[in-house]
N, C-alpha and C positions, 0 to 999 in steps of 0.2 A: 504494500500500500504506500509506503514511503517513496518508492520509485515513481509511482503515479503522481503523488503530490509534488515531488521535486520537478518532474517533467512539466506539469501544468504551470507551476510557478515560473519556470524559465521561458514559457511561450511568449510572454509580453515583453521581455527584455531584449535590448539589442544584442545580437549574437556575436558579431565579429566586426572587425574594422570596416569591411566592405559592405556591411548591412545585410549580408546574406545569412539566412538561417543556418544554425548548426546542423551538420549532416546527422541524420538518424533520429531527430526529435519526432518528426511526424511518423516515421516508421515504428518507433517505440509505442506511440499512442495508438496507432492502428493495430499493432500486435496485441496490446493490452485489451483493446475493445473486442477484437476477434476472440481472444482467449476467454474473456468474460462471457461473451455470447455462447461460445462453445460449451463452457462449463454450465451455463444455465440450461442449454438444450439437453445436455447429458443428464442433469439432475431432474429436469422436468420435461419429459418427452411431449407432453401436451402443448408446451409452448412452441415447439417446432411445428406442430399442426396448425396452430393459430397464426404463426408467422407466415407459413407457406400459403395458407388460405387468404391472408391479407394481401400478400404479394400478388397472388393470382387474380384477386378481385381488382386490385389497383391496376394491374397490367391490362385487364379487360376494359376497365373504365377509360383509361387513357387511349387505348386502341380505338374504342368506339368514338370518343370525342374527336380524335384526329381524323378518322374516316369521315365523320359527319361534317367536320370543317372543310375537308378537301372536297367532299361532295357538294357542299353549299357553294364553295368558290367556283368549282367546275360548272355547276348549274348556272350560277349567275353570269359567268363569262360566256357561256353558250347562249343563254337566253337574251342577254343584252348586248353582247359583242364588245363589252368593255373589258380591258385587261386589268382584272382586280389585283393580280400579282404586282403589276407596275404601280398601282395605287398604294400598295402596302410597302413599297420600297422605302428605305430610310430617308432618301433625299426627296421623296414625293411630298408636295404640299397637301395632297389628298389623304395622307396616311391616317390621320386622326379621324377623318370623316368615314373612311372605309372601315376602320376598326370599330367605330361606333355603330355603323350600319350592320356589321356582322354580329355585334352584341345585341342589337335590337331584333335581328332576325332569329337569333338563338338565345332568348332570355334565360333559358335553363342552363346554357353553357356559361353565361356571365355570372349567374348566381345559383349554383346547384343546390344550395340550402333552402331555396324558396319553392321547391317542387311541392 
């Protein structure tokens, strides 16, 4: 535990003269988190089932959202003949308007908690 506390305490400090982080600090934190999760999953197998079910559900939700957004953009481009992808480009002055229109067309995507 003291290694974890020492590692976390050194994260905010300047590391070396060049301002670069010390090598291995992130690797140690990642290794500790992975070992802690592996220990929890070995001690409680039902946690693994919950984690895998949550990951599968999240993957499905994101996939459906992306597919719906692509379908909406493709349909709007085909129906109107307007290049929506060009409207969403970072240098486009229509970017905010196009994003707002997509939010209005899909209010459930903009606020999924209001279903």
